[in-house]
Structure formats: C-alpha cells, structure tokens
N, C-alpha and C positions, 0 to 999 in steps of 0.2 A: 809778728802776728802769729797766732796759733793756727796750725793747718789741719788740725784734727777736730773730730766731733767728740764731745763728752759722751762717755758710755755710762748709762744708769746701771746701778746694781740690780741684778735680777732678784725677784722675790724681796723686795725691800720692805714691803709691808709686814707689820708684826704679826706673828702667828699666834702668839699667847696673849691672852687678855690680862694676865697678871702683870706682865711687863708694862702694858699700857697704864695700868693703875699706879705703878710705880713712877712712871714719867709725871703723871698727873700730880702725884704727892710731891715729887720734886719741884714741880712748878708752883704748887701752893705753898711749899716752904719757903721758895725763893720770894714769892710775893709778900708772904708774911714778914720776912726779914727786911725787905725793901720798905714796907709800910712802917715797920719798927724804927728803922733808921730815920725815916722822914719825920716821924713823930719826935724822936729825940733831938733832931736838928731843929725843928720848929720850937720846941720847948727851950733848948739852949739859947736860941737867938731871941726868944720872946715873941714869936710870931703866933698869932691866933688861928692860922690856917696851915695846912700841910700842902705841898705841891703835887697832888694827885688829883687833877682836874679841879683843884682849889676847893677841897672839901674841908670842913672844919676838923680841928684836932679831935674833938669829942666823937665826930662821926668816924675818923680814921681810927680811933682806939676801939670803938665798937666793931668795926671791920676787922681789926687785928684780932680781937677776942674771938670773933666768929671763925676767922682763919685758923687761928690756933686750935680751937676745939675741933674743927674739922680735920686738921692735920693729925692731932693726938687721936682722933677716933680711927684713922687709918692704921695706926700702929698696933 
C-alpha cells in the first residue's frame, strides 16, 4: 500500500488563454480524425451507420466537414 498523500502541483491552472485554445484545437483535430476513421471503416465494411451513438454515415460526414472547417479556421 502507498503510505503517502498525492501532492497536487501548485498553480496548475493555465495562465494563458492562447494555450487553452491550442488544447481545444488538439481535441477537435483528434475528434475529426476519429470520425474520419469510423466513416472509412463503415464504408469498407458496407455499414450504413457509424458507431458514434449510431448516427448515419451522411450525418457523420457532415459533422466531419464542420469539424474540419472549424479546425482549419483556427490555423
């Protein structure tokens, strides 16, 4: 068993708003890549839906288009 307490880093909150935006961009990029992968898998297998809360492939493609335009807008 561990006999100590975990110490949290002081001032762990981000002080710069710019770095927060970068994290948000990274998350959007990751989500876009994940949706893109799911669309390609569904098309390859011939499934009419993508496993993201079971939305249709066309809906996922529209979401991916929106995400990509948002991500490219940040650059």
